[in-house]
N, C-alpha and C positions, 0 to 999 in steps of 0.2 A: 180621709185618706190615711191618717196615721192608724186608725182602727183597722183598716184593711191590711196595712203592712204588718201590724201585730198578729193578725189572724194568719197571715201567710207565714210569718216566722214560727208561730205555734204549730202550724201544720208541718213545716219543714222539720222542726225538732221532734215531733211525734213520729214522722217517717224515719228519721235517723235513729231514734231510739228503738223502733220496731226492727229496723235492719240490723242494728247491733245485737239485739236479743236473738234474732234468727241466726246471725253469724255465730254467736257464742253457743247456741244450742246445737248447731250443726257439727257433727264429728269431723275430725281432721281428714279422715280417709275420703270423705266426700269431695273436699277440695283437691286432694291428690288425684282422685279418679277423674275429676273434671279436667285437671291439668294434663293428665295422661291422654285422655280422649282428644283434647285440643291439639296435642303434638303428635298423636299417633299417625295421622296421614303422612306427615313429614318423615317420621321414623320409618314407616312402612316403605315409603318411596326410596329412602336411603338404603334400607336393607335389601329391597328388590334390586337396586342397581348393583349390589355386590353379589347376591346369591343367584339371580336369574341366569347370568352367563355361565356360572359354575354348573347349575342344574342342566342347562342346555347342552354344555359340553359332555356332561356325564351321560345323558340320554343318547347323545350322538355316538359316544363310544360303545354303549351297551348295544345299540341297534347295529352299529358297524361290525362289532365282534360276533354278534349273533348271526348276522347275514353271512359273514365270512366262514364261520365253522359250519353253518347249515349247508352252504355250497359245497364244502369239502366232503361232508357226510353224504350228501346227495350224489356227488361224483363217484364215491366208492360204491354206493348202492347200485348206481347205473352200470358201473364197470362189472360188478358181480352178476347183475342181470344179463348183460350182454354175453358174458362168458358162459353162463348157464344155458343160454339159448343157442350158443354156437355149435357147429357140427363137430368141432374138436372135442368138446365136453361130452356130446352124445355118443361119439365113437369110442371114447376111452372106457376101460374097464374100471368100474367104481371100486371094486375090492382092491384092485391093483393100486389105485390112487391112495387108498388108506394105508396099504401095507408097504408101499415103496419107501416112505421116509424111515420106517422101522428097519428096512433092509439096508438103507444107507448107514444107519448107526451100527448095524451088525458088521457090514463089510468094511467100514472105515471107523474104527473105535477112537482114533485120535481126534477126529472132528467131533464125534459124540462127546468125548471127554472135555474137549475145549468148550463146546456149547454149554455143558453142565457147569463148568467152572465159571464161565462168563455170566451165566444166569445167576449163579450163587453169589458172585461178586456184586451184581446189580441189586439183588434182593437184600444182601447184607448192608450195602451202602444206603439203600432206602430206609431200612430199619434203623440204622444208626442215625441218619439225618432226622428221622421222625422222632426218635427219642431225645435228641439233643437240639431240637429246633430253638428252644428258648435260649440256650447257651450261645448258639450261633448268632441269633438276633442281637443279644446283648453284646457279644464280641464285635459284631459288625458296627453297632452304634458307637462302641468305644473307639474303634479304628477311625470312624468318620469324625468323631468329636475332636475339637482342638485340644492341644496338650494341656492348656490351662484349666480345662473343665474338670480334669481328674484330681486337681490339687485340693487338699483339705485345708480349711481355714483353721488356724490355731487359736480359736476363741471358745470361751465358755460363757453361756448366757444364764442369768438368773432373773426370772420373770416375776413381776409384781411383788417385790419385797415391801412390806408395810412398816411404816414408822409413824409414831405419834409425835406431832409437832404442834407448836403454838397452843398448848393446853389440850384441847379435846379434838383437834383436827388430825386427819390422817393423810399421809403422803405415801404414794405408791411409786416405786422406782424399778426400772429395768436396768440391771447392772451387766455390763459386758466386760469380761476380763480377757485380754489378749496375751497369750503366752508367747515366749520367744521362739519356740519351734514346735513342731508336731509332737515330738517326743516329750517335751515339757507339758504340752496340753494333756497327753495321755497320763502323765504322772499326776497332774492336777485333778483329773477325773476320778482318780482313786480316793481323793480326799475332798470330794465335792461337797459332802454334807458338812464337814468341818469348816470349809470355806464359807458356806451359806450361814452357818452359825456366827462366824466372825463378822460377816457383813451385817447381820441383824443386830449384832452387839454394838454397832457404831452409833454414837450419840450425835444426832443431827440438830444443829442450832441454826435456825433461819428466822428472819424477821418478816417474811411475807410469803404468800402463795400466789403464783408459782415462784420458786426461788430464783434469785438473780444469778447471772453468770459467775460472779465472784463466789457466791455461796455454793454453786455447783462445783466449782473448782476446788473449794475447801473440802467439800464432802468427798470428792474423788481422791484428794490427797490423804484424807483420814482413812478411807477404805484401803488405799495402797499401803499405808503404814500397818493396818491390821493384818494384811495378808502378805507382808513384805517377804520377798524371796527371790532367789536368782532366776526362777522360772517365769516370773510375771513381767511382762513388758509395759502394760498400761491398764488402767481401769477407766471405764466410761459409763456414765449414768444418764438415764433419760426418764423424765417424769411421765407416768402413765396417767392420762386424763380420764377421769371416771365419767359415767353417764350423767343423766340429769339428776340434780340434787333432790332430796325428799321434799323440799319446800318449793319445787318448780310449780308455778302458777297456783300456789296454795290459796292466795287471796280470792281467786275465782271459784274455789271449792268451799268457801266458808259462808255460813248463813247464821246471822245473829237473831236471838229471841230474847225479849226483855219482859220483865214482870210476869213470869210464868208462876202460877199459884199451885202448890202441892199441899195435900192434907197431911196433918201431923196428928197421930192418934195417941191420946193420953189414957193409959190403961187404968190409972188409979181413979180418975174422975169420969171415965168413960165419955170424954169429950174430945172434940177435934180442935186443933190449932192450925195455923197456916205457915207454909214456907214460901217465901218469895225468892225466886232465883232468876238470874240472867245468865244465859249460856250461849256458846257459839258451837255450831255443829260442823265438823269437817267431813265432807262427803267424798266418795270415791271418784266422782266425775262432776262436770259442770251441769249436766242435765238434772242431776239430783238437787243441786243447789238452786237452780232456777225453779224447780218444782216446789221446793220448800218455801222460797220467797213468794211465789204466786199463790200458795195455799196456806198462808200463815194462820188465818182464822180457823180453818178446819184442823190444823195441827194443834193449835192451842186447845181446842175442844177435845180432840182425841187424847191429848196428854192428861187433861183434867179428868176425863172419864175413865181412863184405863190405868194410870199409875196408882198403885195401891198405897194406902197410908203407911207411913214409916214410924218407927218408934222415936221418942223425943230425944234420947241421948245421942243418936247418930249424927244429925246434921252438923253439930259443932266439932266433931272429931274427923280425922282424916279418913278413917274407914267408912264413916257415914257419908261423907261427900262422894267417896268412890261408889258406894251403893246407889246413891241418887243418880250419879252420872251413868252407871250401868243400866238403871231402870229407864232413864230417858232414851238412851241409845237403843235398847231393845225394843221399846215401844215405837220409836221412829222407824226402825227397820221393819217392824211388823206393818206399820202404816204404808211404807213404800211398797212392800210386797203385796198388800191388798190392793194398792192403787195401780199395780202393774208397771212400776218404774224399775228399770234395770240399773242397779247400783245399790250402795248401802252407806250407812253412816259409820265412819271409821273411828271417830273419837268425839267426845263431848268435853269442851273446856268451860268450866264454871267461872264466869266473870264476877258474879256477885251473889251472895246468899245470906238471907236473914230469916230468923224465926220470930213470928209475932203471935 
């Protein structure tokens, strides 16, 4: 009975290990795509409830307006056809119909002049409106907007000012300076570069990242002293949080190799000696790491067959270690390329090196 339980536990562990490896090898976008597909019906239903009524109303308006103006045009056409078929039109002199309006202009010049003036006014107005449509639209929006919308904020913003703190760490701050009035803000804009230089010259002393509220207040006070003047009302800072650090999930991109043997060529005796090296390879993605771990024997063979002999003076010097690291990195990248693996080796870290 205990034997069966152990077999069952071994099978469970094997399945869990396989599932974890598959999950680690699967790119993140696959999970995001599955999540998006899972929630897409609900999202589509929600969007449909919003946009379907709007689309329906739009098409109803288009159909209604089209039918309305089509009916008007048809009415005018029918009216013209009825008049052309009437006895009145057939009995009238066609030449007289064309000449009679011209005679009216001749016999009544006041009406003719008034007509010309009115038409000129309409044409000039249309041309003026056409040329100034953009100004009219912006003016209309300004009239409709609330009075507070046109007010200018008396603030100056300085984005992503970088400071070195806690030794080698970097702190990015957004600094907002509030002037006492719009006129003061415009005066400060003329010396904006000088203000930025003063802000970058502030010495920041903090004990932690992110800084505490007390440390933020101290920094704001020091900046206020740097740019002290009658035009500045207040200084406010906000830490800019960066993206993922360089070491994000780095442990999952590392593959260690131990007891790798390289050949050392001795020119004077024409003999070979050996270099034993332990190194860790940092890859560009987890797929490369999994491939390296699953093909360790093939990789050892490839390195032994393709890394050329080095001269004896180099391994014990810094330059020699760097040459060996570059040799291993180049050959591993070549092996990945031949194997059709997308990714590359970014860095080789030597853990142990001895010449024998």
